[in-house]
C-alpha positions as CSV (number, residue, x, y, z in Angstrom):
1,X,0.1,-0.1,0.0
2,X,1.2,3.5,-1.0
3,X,2.0,6.1,1.5
4,X,-0.4,9.3,0.3
5,X,3.0,11.4,0.7
6,X,4.5,9.2,-2.0
7,X,1.6,9.8,-4.7
8,X,2.3,13.4,-5.2
9,X,-1.1,14.5,-3.4
10,X,-0.4,16.9,-0.3
11,X,-3.5,17.6,2.0
12,X,-1.8,20.4,3.7
13,X,-1.6,23.5,3.2
14,X,2.0,24.4,1.6
15,X,1.6,27.7,0.6
16,X,2.6,27.2,-3.1
17,X,-0.7,28.9,-4.1
18,X,-0.8,32.9,-4.3
19,X,-2.9,34.3,-1.9
20,X,-6.7,35.2,-2.9
21,X,-7.0,38.9,-4.2
22,X,-8.3,41.3,-1.2
23,X,-12.0,42.6,-1.8
24,X,-12.1,46.0,-3.3
25,X,-14.0,48.4,-1.4
26,X,-17.5,49.5,-2.9
27,X,-17.9,52.8,-4.5
28,X,-19.5,55.7,-2.7
29,X,-22.3,55.3,-5.0
30,X,-23.0,51.3,-4.3
31,X,-22.5,52.5,-0.8
32,X,-25.1,54.9,-1.0
33,X,-27.6,52.6,-2.9
34,X,-27.2,50.0,0.0
35,X,-27.9,52.5,2.8
36,X,-31.1,53.8,1.0
37,X,-32.2,50.3,0.1
38,X,-32.0,49.7,3.6
39,X,-33.7,52.6,5.0
40,X,-36.8,51.8,2.6
41,X,-36.8,48.6,3.9
42,X,-36.6,49.8,7.7
43,X,-39.3,52.6,6.9
44,X,-41.6,50.1,5.6
45,X,-41.5,47.8,8.6
46,X,-42.0,50.8,11.1
47,X,-45.0,51.9,8.8
48,X,-46.7,48.5,8.7
49,X,-46.3,48.1,12.5
50,X,-47.7,51.5,13.0
51,X,-50.7,51.1,10.8
52,X,-51.4,47.6,12.2
53,X,-51.1,48.7,15.8
54,X,-54.7,50.5,16.0
55,X,-56.2,47.4,13.9
56,X,-54.9,45.0,16.7
57,X,-56.1,46.9,19.6
58,X,-59.3,45.4,21.1
59,X,-62.2,47.7,22.0
60,X,-63.2,48.1,25.7
61,X,-66.2,45.9,26.4
62,X,-67.4,48.1,29.3
63,X,-71.4,48.5,29.6
64,X,-72.6,50.9,27.3
65,X,-74.1,54.1,28.8
66,X,-77.6,54.5,28.2
67,X,-78.5,56.5,24.9
68,X,-79.0,60.1,24.4
69,X,-82.6,59.5,23.3
70,X,-83.3,58.1,26.6
71,X,-82.2,60.8,28.5
72,X,-84.4,63.3,26.5
73,X,-87.4,61.6,27.8
C-alpha cells in the first residue's frame, strides 16, 4: 500500500498557491444605494407596524351608557 505522501497529493497547506486577491471597497454610489435600500426596508417595516397597531387593539367591553334619546324623555 502506497503512502499518501508518495502519490504526489498533499492534503496540507504548503503555501505554494498565491494568496486570494483582497476585496475591493465598494464605490460611494454603491454604498449610498445600499444605505437607501436599507432605509426603505426599515421604514416600510416601521410604517407597517404603526398602521397595524390600531387594528390589533381590542375595544373596551364596558357596559354602554344609556342612549341619548332615553335621557330626553
